[in-house]
Phi, psi and omega in degrees: 000147173271090189285128182209207185204160171279118186250149176293148175246020177304129181088355179136141184298331183291341182286349179301326183289327176295319179293320177300316180297321180295330180272353185077027183276141179249009169203165184215144172237141180223166161267133176271350178202179180305130179278346185234027176217156183277337183232151177212152176295152180294157176288132178287150181300320180293330177288323176298316179295320180296321178296314180297319178296314181296321179296317178297318181294320183286324180068026180242145181289147179237145171229166179234152176247133182280174181299142178283348182279339185297131174224096183288353179259003184290142174258358175286118185304323181292311181295318180296317179298316178294322180296315179298317180295321179295319179296316178300315182297319184286328174297318179292326176294315179298319178300317179294329181270348182081024179267123190275345187224133179236118185268131174225148167283142183299322181128191182222149179197142180294337177254118182302307185295316180297317181298315180297321177297319180294322178297313178300318180296321180294318178295322177299319180296315179298315182297324180293329180277339180233067189291335187257000187288141183269343186289141179253130169288129177248114179282127184264133174296140185249170181279343176092024176293141175052235180261019183297133174274159173093012179273000171237142180302327181294336176297312179293323178298319181296320177300316180297326178291325186278331185290151181285337181232073183299334178292347181263005181235133176243189183226141173242127180257122178254123185294318179298317182296313179302313182296315181292332178283351176115357179285145185278093174248031181265356180213162178294320181293320178295317179297320178300317180296318179296315180294325177292322175296318180297317178296319179297320183283322189250336192087142186299318186291337180281344174278095192272337183196164178233149164251121182259105182220139168279172185240131175290334185255159181290165179305133177083005182290338181057042177229132184267092179225104183284150175226161176296152179302127179080002181237023179232205184273352186276327190079192185255354187300315181297317181291324176298318179294314187294317183290348178250004181280114185294341180295337185239029183299330181251014185269129174299134180219109191247145173284141170231036185286160194299326187244104183296338178291349179252013177302316184300319178297314181299320180290323176296321178297315180298316179298326180292341179277349182289127180282131182283000000 
């Protein structure tokens, strides 16, 4: 795995690589715009160029995380329209920066089947409007709070089956979310079974990135509360298996743990689990 972290873009998106280097990160995730607002100023041309220069100099892969407000399953015309516009805008920002993967939560809906259909329909609409874009939307598995879709691998699989261009959609696996959704990531054998199911459902290449987070809550709690690696309810077995799984040797895997000042500690711990 290309072990890294979600880095701040305060002062400019290109500064994320300096912060990643300070933490010992070998991959980076950023927000390209406000994660909790519908609008953001456009990326300046000099900042786009600075990001690309910094990315080439750093030589580490970058991914982006989309706005938390987006709900591709919404039936509210205003929310759905804003969500579609946000996804389009963030895809174009990623394209301008040279970022190949944009992570989004699928959304929420009281009806599972109806919600999954709406997500697939929304992705088809975005893809039809941006036919030439190289960036891939990566649907992230969720913890399953409330009416959130995507807390089962088969939810994401159904979306991939329904979209017109499945090759343009990837998957992001979050360890905290999987564990909180009820998947057994408490042992290496359990983690192996979960990863094998994911590969069977999606194909290895469609699993484009990982979020490596421990969980404050017990398995099956269906609550999204991240914890530092080794300081939550999961233990280290899942992380030990993942960092040694050859199927994901080149896959970006980023920390999203609560305290970014402790990223370096978390990354050192993960590297210490790699079998020589």
